[in-house]
C-alpha positions in Angstrom: 59.0 -33.6 5.1 61.5 -34.4 8.0 59.0 -35.6 10.6 57.5 -39.1 10.6 53.9 -39.0 9.4 54.2 -35.9 7.4 52.9 -35.5 3.9 55.7 -36.2 1.3 57.2 -33.3 -0.4 55.5 -32.5 -3.7 57.1 -30.9 -6.7 53.6 -30.2 -8.2 52.3 -26.7 -7.7 48.9 -26.7 -5.9 46.5 -23.8 -6.3 43.4 -22.8 -4.3 44.3 -24.7 -1.2 44.9 -24.2 2.6 47.8 -26.3 4.0 47.8 -26.6 7.9 51.1 -27.4 9.5 52.9 -27.7 12.6 56.5 -27.3 13.9 56.3 -29.3 17.0 59.7 -28.7 18.4 58.8 -24.9 18.5 55.1 -25.3 19.5 54.2 -23.5 16.3 50.9 -24.1 14.3 50.0 -22.4 11.2 48.4 -22.4 7.7 49.6 -21.6 4.3 47.1 -20.3 1.7 47.7 -20.3 -2.1 45.1 -18.8 -4.3 45.2 -18.9 -8.1 42.1 -19.4 -10.4 39.6 -18.8 -7.5 41.0 -15.1 -6.8 41.7 -14.5 -10.5 38.1 -15.4 -11.3 36.7 -13.0 -8.6 38.9 -10.0 -9.7 38.3 -10.5 -13.4 34.6 -10.8 -13.0 34.5 -7.2 -11.7 37.2 -5.7 -13.8 38.9 -4.0 -10.9 41.7 -1.5 -11.6 45.0 -3.0 -10.6 45.5 -1.2 -7.1 41.9 -2.2 -6.0 42.4 -5.8 -7.3 45.6 -6.0 -5.2 43.9 -5.0 -2.0 41.0 -7.4 -2.6 43.3 -10.1 -3.2 45.2 -9.4 0.1 41.7 -9.3 1.9 40.7 -12.6 0.4 44.0 -14.2 1.4 43.6 -13.0 5.1 40.0 -14.1 5.2 40.8 -17.6 4.0 43.8 -17.8 6.5 41.5 -17.0 9.4 38.3 -18.6 8.2 39.9 -22.0 7.5 40.6 -22.4 11.3 36.9 -23.2 11.6 36.4 -26.8 12.5 32.9 -27.2 11.1 30.5 -25.6 8.6 30.0 -21.9 9.3 30.7 -18.5 7.8 33.7 -16.2 8.4 33.5 -12.6 7.2 36.0 -10.0 6.8 34.7 -6.4 6.2 36.4 -3.0 6.1 34.6 0.3 6.6 36.9 3.3 6.0 37.2 6.8 4.7 39.7 5.7 2.1 39.5 5.3 -1.8 38.3 1.8 -1.2 35.7 2.5 1.5 34.4 -1.0 1.7 35.8 -4.6 1.2 33.7 -7.6 2.0 35.0 -11.2 1.8 33.0 -14.3 2.8 34.6 -17.6 3.5 31.9 -20.4 3.9 33.5 -23.4 5.5 34.8 -25.7 4.5 35.7 -24.3 1.1 33.6 -21.4 -0.6 35.0 -17.8 -1.2 33.4 -14.7 -2.5 34.5 -11.0 -2.3 33.9 -7.6 -3.6 35.2 -4.1 -3.1 33.7 -0.6 -3.4 35.8 2.3 -4.5 35.6 5.9 -5.6 37.0 6.1 -9.2 37.8 9.9 -9.0 39.7 9.4 -5.7 41.5 6.5 -7.1 42.6 8.5 -10.2 43.9 11.2 -7.8 45.7 8.6 -5.7 47.3 7.1 -8.8 48.6 10.5 -10.1 50.2 10.9 -6.7 51.6 7.4 -6.5 49.6 6.5 -3.4 48.2 3.2 -4.3 49.5 0.8 -1.5 46.8 -1.0 0.6 47.3 1.3 3.4 46.9 4.3 1.1 43.7 2.9 -0.4 42.1 1.9 3.0 42.7 5.1 4.8 41.2 5.3 8.4 38.3 3.3 9.7 37.9 -0.3 11.1 38.4 -3.9 10.1 35.9 -6.4 11.3 36.0 -10.1 11.6 32.6 -12.0 12.1 32.2 -15.7 12.9 28.8 -17.3 12.4 29.0 -20.9 13.4 25.4 -21.4 12.1 22.4 -23.0 13.9 21.7 -21.8 17.3 25.2 -20.8 18.1 26.0 -17.1 18.8 27.9 -15.1 16.4 31.3 -13.6 17.4 32.7 -10.3 16.2 36.2 -8.8 16.6 37.0 -5.3 15.4 40.4 -3.6 15.1 41.0 0.0 14.1 42.6 0.9 10.7 44.8 3.9 11.4 46.6 4.3 8.1 48.2 0.8 8.0 47.5 -2.1 5.7 45.7 -5.4 6.4 48.8 -7.4 7.3 49.6 -4.9 10.2 46.0 -4.7 11.2 45.9 -8.6 11.6 48.9 -8.4 13.9 47.3 -5.7 15.9 44.2 -7.8 16.1 45.9 -11.0 17.5 48.2 -9.1 20.0 45.2 -7.0 21.5 42.1 -9.1 21.0 43.3 -12.8 20.9 46.5 -12.3 22.8 48.3 -14.8 20.8 51.7 -14.3 19.4 51.4 -14.4 15.7 53.0 -13.7 12.3 50.9 -13.0 9.3 52.3 -12.5 5.8 50.4 -11.6 2.7 51.5 -11.4 -1.0 49.8 -10.5 -4.1 50.8 -10.5 -7.8 50.1 -11.1 -11.4 51.6 -14.0 -13.4 52.0 -13.4 -17.1 51.5 -16.5 -19.3 50.7 -17.2 -23.0 47.0 -16.8 -22.0 47.5 -13.4 -20.5 48.0 -12.0 -17.0 46.3 -13.8 -13.9 46.0 -12.6 -10.3 47.6 -14.8 -7.6 47.6 -14.4 -3.8 49.2 -16.2 -1.0 49.3 -16.0 2.8 51.0 -17.5 5.8 50.0 -17.4 9.4 52.2 -18.8 12.2 51.1 -18.8 15.8 52.9 -19.7 19.1 50.6 -22.2 20.9 52.9 -23.7 23.7 52.1 -27.0 25.4 54.5 -26.8 28.3 53.6 -24.8 31.4 56.9 -22.8 31.1 56.3 -21.9 27.5 52.7 -21.0 28.3 53.9 -18.5 30.9 56.3 -17.0 28.6 53.6 -16.6 25.9 51.1 -15.0 28.3 50.6 -11.5 27.0 47.7 -10.7 29.4 48.4 -8.1 32.1 46.3 -10.1 34.6 44.5 -8.2 37.4 46.9 -5.2 37.5 45.3 -1.9 38.1 44.1 0.0 35.0 46.9 2.1 33.7 49.7 0.0 35.4 52.6 -0.7 33.1 52.6 -4.2 31.8 55.2 -6.6 33.2 57.8 -7.2 30.5 59.0 -10.7 30.0 61.7 -12.2 27.8 60.4 -13.5 24.5 60.5 -17.2 24.5 63.3 -18.7 22.7 61.2 -21.1 20.7 58.9 -18.2 19.5 61.8 -15.9 18.8 63.2 -18.7 16.4 59.9 -19.5 14.9 59.1 -15.8 14.2 62.5 -15.4 12.7 62.1 -18.4 10.4 58.7 -17.4 9.2 60.1 -13.8 8.6 62.4 -15.2 6.0 59.5 -16.0 3.5 59.6 -13.8 0.4 56.6 -12.4 -1.4 57.4 -14.2 -4.7 57.6 -17.6 -2.7 54.0 -17.2 -1.5 52.5 -16.7 -5.1 55.1 -18.7 -7.2 53.0 -21.1 -9.4 56.0 -23.4 -9.8 56.6 -23.8 -6.1 54.2 -26.1 -4.2 53.2 -25.1 -0.7 54.7 -28.3 0.9 58.1 -27.5 -0.6 57.8 -23.9 0.6 57.0 -24.9 4.2 59.9 -27.3 4.0 62.2 -24.4 2.9 61.2 -22.4 5.9 61.1 -24.9 8.7 63.1 -28.0 7.6 65.8 -27.5 10.3 63.3 -28.1 13.1 61.0 -30.4 11.2 57.6 -29.4 9.8 54.6 -31.5 9.7 52.1 -30.7 6.9 48.5 -32.0 7.2 45.7 -32.8 4.7 45.2 -29.9 2.1 41.9 -28.1 2.3 40.5 -27.0 -1.2 39.2 -23.5 -1.8 36.8 -22.5 -4.6 35.2 -19.4 -5.7 31.4 -19.8 -5.4 28.6 -17.1 -4.5 25.8 -18.2 -2.2 23.1 -16.0 -4.1 20.2 -17.7 -5.9 17.1 -16.6 -7.6 15.0 -17.9 -4.8 16.8 -16.0 -2.2 16.6 -12.8 -4.1 12.8 -13.3 -4.8 12.4 -13.8 -1.1 14.3 -10.6 -0.4 12.1 -8.6 -2.8 8.9 -9.8 -1.2 10.0 -8.1 2.0 9.9 -4.6 0.2 6.6 -2.7 0.0 4.7 -2.4 -3.2 5.8 1.0 -3.8 9.5 0.1 -3.2 9.1 -2.6 -5.7 7.5 -0.2 -8.1 10.4 2.2 -7.8 12.8 -0.7 -8.8 11.1 -1.3 -12.1 13.4 -0.5 -15.0 12.6 0.6 -18.6 12.0 -2.9 -19.7 9.2 -3.3 -17.2 11.3 -5.7 -15.1 12.9 -5.5 -11.6 16.6 -6.1 -12.1 18.9 -7.1 -9.3 22.7 -7.6 -9.6 24.7 -9.4 -7.0 27.5 -7.4 -5.7 29.7 -10.5 -5.2 29.4 -12.3 -8.4 27.9 -9.6 -10.7 25.1 -12.1 -11.8 22.0 -10.1 -12.9 18.6 -11.5 -12.4 15.4 -10.0 -13.6 11.8 -10.5 -12.2 8.4 -9.7 -13.4 6.7 -7.3 -11.0 3.4 -9.2 -11.3 4.8 -12.3 -9.4 4.7 -10.2 -6.3 1.2 -9.0 -6.5 
């Protein structure tokens, strides 16, 4: 990289990582996410149809982009509830590195959507809401942000969230694709978030999107876009989908392509791994909370209580006698 103290440019592709970076002359901060085996394992485990898999990959990329901003251990959850073909998507990112996800969809609605060629993320989601939950853990309070989904995809919804709720000028890019190798097709996902976080007072005033104490209904004062943000947004906008998921292009080299004219500083990479938090003990504890009659209703033909985790598809069986 061109700045002193930056990580050296690497020619080796790196998967399942988050790369934080800064373009200091433009007061830009951001993160680049590259997901390979982790997201492929999640999707393959469930055997999702391609349109659903693509949407889940997008959601996972967005969740990691946002959740990796947490400075300490905690949980970041992305969840959609809509009237669409995919009526629910849930992605958990447990800081600092664990990812799990699942999607729920209507097979009949999906078949109809495919026959009509309506399989984009926006088409599958429909209308509803997208929620972000930050759980720092311990005695700290949880925080939740919600943005309406009105027929747009996750990328557009993320922009709306930062503009209306966080009031931070932000660019979010998401990309998903399958890479075919000798071992078969594998899902990949990538994401880029770039934010304008000015240090100087002049730039702070230019970046302030809040209407202040103006009476309700008053027209917001329009200010000129800061030149630094205009340039940063334009540079971030040049990234191509294939660059975000290219297994032969390292994250460092991609960031150099985008911002080398101004100098980009890349910080230590943060690994991401697919791992569910379910366990036999936690499910046993959950079953104990049910009434005896409810547990009886759960007994299958083999005389056992079977529980399958929605996230990792692991099925566990319990003897009803251990709850007596």
